[in-house]
C-alpha positions in Angstrom: -9.1 16.7 -2.8 -6.6 14.6 -4.8 -6.9 11.3 -6.7 -4.1 8.8 -6.6 -3.8 6.4 -9.5 -1.9 3.1 -8.9 -1.4 0.3 -11.4 -2.1 -2.8 -9.4 -1.7 -5.3 -12.3 -0.9 -4.9 -16.0 -3.7 -2.6 -17.4 -5.6 -2.6 -14.1 -5.6 0.7 -12.1 -6.9 1.7 -8.7 -8.1 5.2 -8.4 -8.4 6.5 -4.8 -9.8 9.9 -3.8 -9.9 11.1 -0.3 -12.5 13.7 0.7 -11.3 15.3 3.9 -14.4 17.3 4.6 -16.4 14.1 4.7 -13.6 11.9 6.0 -14.4 9.5 3.2 -12.3 7.6 0.7 -13.7 6.8 -2.8 -12.2 3.8 -4.6 -12.6 3.0 -8.2 -11.0 0.4 -10.5 -10.2 0.9 -14.2 -9.5 -2.0 -16.6 -7.8 -0.7 -19.8 -8.5 -3.4 -22.3 -9.4 -2.4 -25.9 -10.7 -5.8 -27.0 -12.5 -6.7 -23.9 -16.0 -6.4 -25.5 -15.2 -8.0 -28.8 -13.6 -11.1 -27.2 -15.4 -11.5 -24.0 -18.9 -10.0 -24.0 -21.9 -10.3 -26.4 -22.3 -6.9 -28.2 -25.9 -6.6 -27.0 -24.7 -6.5 -23.4 -21.8 -4.2 -24.1 -21.9 -0.5 -23.2 -22.0 2.2 -26.0 -18.5 3.2 -24.9 -17.1 -0.3 -25.4 -18.9 -0.7 -28.8 -17.3 2.6 -30.0 -13.8 1.4 -28.9 -14.2 -2.1 -30.6 -15.2 -0.4 -33.9 -11.9 1.3 -34.3 
């Protein structure tokens, strides 16, 4: 099992993992934006991970 990481736009990544035993492909997307929570979302709705990053 191997995961491929492809940058599909600036700071947006596509993670693709093929599981041959199940003949299944998992796709995930990662947005790498440090200030996403502080500038876009209300802190109450923001995840604990994002709150930690915005407090740096």
